[in-house]
C-alpha positions as semicolon CSV with decimal commas, in nm:
position;residue;x (nm);y (nm);z (nm)
1;M;0,000;0,000;0,000
2;D;0,104;0,358;-0,046
3;A;0,249;0,599;0,208
4;D;-0,082;0,788;0,241
5;N;-0,258;0,478;0,378
6;R;0,030;0,406;0,615
7;F;0,024;0,764;0,743
8;S;-0,356;0,754;0,785
9;I;-0,326;0,442;1,000
10;Q;-0,046;0,592;1,211
11;E;-0,253;0,905;1,262
12;L;-0,556;0,695;1,362
13;I;-0,356;0,503;1,624
14;A;-0,212;0,831;1,759
15;R;-0,566;0,977;1,779
16;F;-0,678;0,662;1,968
17;A;-0,400;0,714;2,227
18;N;-0,443;1,091;2,256
19;S;-0,820;1,062;2,301
20;F;-0,768;0,885;2,634
21;D;-0,530;1,153;2,760
22;L;-0,756;1,439;2,653
23;K;-1,071;1,263;2,774
24;D;-1,206;1,309;2,422
25;W;-1,456;1,025;2,438
26;D;-1,636;1,125;2,117
27;G;-1,299;1,137;1,940
28;L;-1,218;0,792;2,076
29;Q;-1,545;0,649;1,948
30;A;-1,476;0,798;1,604
31;C;-1,166;0,574;1,582
32;F;-1,371;0,252;1,567
33;T;-1,590;0,042;1,348
34;E;-1,937;-0,020;1,492
35;S;-1,820;-0,325;1,687
36;I;-1,466;-0,413;1,795
37;F;-1,280;-0,719;1,913
38;T;-1,088;-0,649;2,237
39;D;-0,831;-0,856;2,422
40;Y;-0,699;-0,698;2,743
41;A;-0,641;-1,030;2,921
42;D;-0,283;-0,938;3,014
43;L;-0,394;-0,626;3,203
44;R;-0,730;-0,731;3,345
45;G;-0,738;-1,110;3,333
46;T;-1,066;-1,097;3,141
47;P;-1,138;-1,304;2,829
48;P;-1,138;-1,147;2,482
49;E;-1,474;-1,016;2,364
50;T;-1,645;-0,834;2,083
51;I;-1,842;-0,529;2,194
52;T;-1,991;-0,221;2,034
53;A;-1,771;0,083;2,004
54;S;-2,012;0,283;2,218
55;E;-1,993;0,023;2,498
56;Y;-1,613;0,019;2,478
57;V;-1,602;0,397;2,514
58;R;-1,860;0,398;2,795
59;L;-1,658;0,146;2,995
60;R;-1,333;0,337;2,943
61;R;-1,494;0,669;3,034
62;E;-1,640;0,527;3,356
63;S;-1,316;0,364;3,466
64;L;-1,058;0,618;3,346
65;D;-1,222;0,961;3,358
66;A;-1,096;1,032;3,712
67;L;-0,736;0,935;3,630
68;K;-0,465;1,146;3,474
69;L;-0,343;0,950;3,173
70;H;-0,056;0,966;2,929
71;H;-0,019;0,730;2,632
72;L;0,289;0,729;2,409
73;V;0,281;0,514;2,095
74;S;0,559;0,434;1,848
75;N;0,736;0,163;1,647
76;Y;0,450;0,116;1,400
77;E;0,460;-0,197;1,184
78;I;0,176;-0,203;0,933
79;D;0,083;-0,505;0,721
80;F;-0,190;-0,485;0,458
81;A;-0,391;-0,804;0,400
82;D;-0,563;-0,633;0,108
83;A;-0,674;-0,283;0,005
84;N;-0,936;-0,268;0,285
85;S;-0,782;-0,447;0,584
86;A;-0,459;-0,413;0,773
87;T;-0,284;-0,494;1,098
88;C;-0,077;-0,240;1,288
89;R;0,158;-0,349;1,564
90;A;0,287;-0,072;1,791
91;S;0,467;-0,025;2,120
92;M;0,293;0,182;2,385
93;M;0,363;0,325;2,729
94;V;0,057;0,402;2,940
95;W;0,089;0,609;3,257
96;R;-0,197;0,636;3,508
97;N;-0,206;0,880;3,798
98;N;-0,484;0,887;4,059
99;D;-0,329;1,188;4,245
100;V;-0,191;0,950;4,510
101;E;-0,012;0,680;4,313
102;V;0,126;0,635;3,964
103;S;0,159;0,326;3,749
104;A;0,303;0,263;3,405
105;S;0,235;-0,023;3,166
106;H;0,498;-0,114;2,908
107;C;0,297;-0,285;2,638
108;F;0,256;-0,392;2,279
109;Y;-0,066;-0,345;2,084
110;T;-0,195;-0,521;1,777
111;F;-0,469;-0,328;1,601
112;Q;-0,694;-0,474;1,333
113;L;-0,807;-0,209;1,087
114;K;-1,076;-0,183;0,822
115;R;-1,100;0,070;0,543
116;L;-1,453;0,201;0,498
117;E;-1,619;0,288;0,168
118;T;-1,541;0,653;0,249
119;G;-1,170;0,564;0,240
120;D;-1,129;0,624;0,614
121;W;-0,945;0,365;0,823
122;K;-1,108;0,250;1,149
123;I;-0,998;0,019;1,431
124;S;-1,192;-0,310;1,435
125;G;-0,980;-0,493;1,692
126;I;-0,737;-0,428;1,979
127;T;-0,508;-0,677;2,150
128;Q;-0,284;-0,553;2,431
129;K;0,013;-0,753;2,557
130;I;0,179;-0,629;2,876
131;F;0,557;-0,661;2,891
132;W;0,566;-0,535;3,250
133;N;0,403;-0,285;3,486
134;D;0,577;-0,033;3,711
135;G;0,437;0,149;4,011
136;S;0,127;0,093;4,215
137;S;-0,128;-0,167;4,112
138;S;-0,399;0,041;4,280
139;A;-0,341;0,314;4,019
140;R;-0,415;0,051;3,752
141;K;-0,734;-0,077;3,910
142;G;-0,930;0,192;3,727
143;A;-0,812;0,052;3,395
144;K;-1,110;-0,177;3,347
């Protein structure tokens, strides 16, 4: 695929990360297809599931809105299955601060992406793998 599609995907993943930090929940929802596959088993111990984008955002807003957050994403590797689907692997650091304690997750994300008829790329799946966590686990408990 061409550089424009690669850049669009990188920009989408950056918008996903920044939306958490800015508490831009509408912006976060705009990153997704109508339903998304999620696998956060490494962080939460919960099984993978497919949920609507609006439910994903609602759950993140309820659990993270009170925390100060900072997501940094880099090391993008993008593979195109065809003209309308891709996978993006990226490294991410996620800091959480509850005004008492701070935690950081060193992690690796795999995003599944779909290209809509409009030409826009959207996230259709998220898998997070934790390499390790630093800091207080109580600062992470809001990350449901």
